[in-house]
C-alpha positions in Angstrom: -0.1 0.1 -0.1 1.5 3.3 -1.1 1.7 6.2 1.4 -0.4 9.3 0.2 1.6 12.4 -0.5 0.5 15.4 1.5 1.5 18.8 0.7 3.6 20.6 3.4 1.6 23.5 4.6 3.4 26.5 6.2 2.2 29.9 7.1 3.5 31.2 3.6 1.8 28.3 1.6 -1.4 28.0 3.4 -4.6 28.8 1.3 -7.8 29.3 2.9 -10.9 27.9 1.1 -14.6 28.7 1.7 -17.6 26.7 0.3 -19.9 29.2 -1.4 -23.5 28.7 -2.6 -24.7 30.7 -5.6 -28.3 31.7 -6.0 -29.5 28.5 -7.6 -28.0 26.6 -4.7 -24.9 25.1 -6.4 -21.9 25.0 -4.1 -18.5 25.9 -5.0 -14.9 25.6 -3.3 -13.2 29.1 -3.5 -10.0 30.5 -2.3 -10.9 33.3 0.0 -8.3 35.5 -1.9 -10.4 35.1 -5.0 -13.6 36.7 -3.6 -14.4 40.2 -3.3 -17.7 39.3 -1.4 -18.5 35.8 -0.6 -22.1 36.5 -0.2 -22.5 37.5 -4.0 -20.5 35.1 -6.1 -20.0 36.5 -9.7 -19.7 34.5 -12.8 -15.9 35.5 -13.0 -15.3 34.5 -9.5 -17.0 31.1 -10.2 -14.4 30.5 -13.0 -11.6 30.7 -10.4 -13.4 28.3 -7.9 -13.6 24.5 -7.9 -16.9 22.4 -8.1 -15.8 20.2 -5.3 -13.2 19.7 -2.4 -11.4 17.0 -4.2 -10.6 19.1 -7.3 -9.3 21.8 -4.8 -6.9 19.4 -3.0 -5.7 18.1 -6.4 -4.8 21.7 -7.3 -2.6 22.0 -4.2 -0.7 18.6 -4.9 
């Protein structure tokens, strides 16, 4: 069984994510730094978000 590789997280590499729901109820996983106002998710901001947590984790690998 291979050991799962985990990214090293330091203060300088840590990224904070939030789950944001759009008006239709669809959820997105977004970096906090990519959002201007988490209560109003724009179409442009949606493009910088992930559709699920697994995709966000893959990006960090």
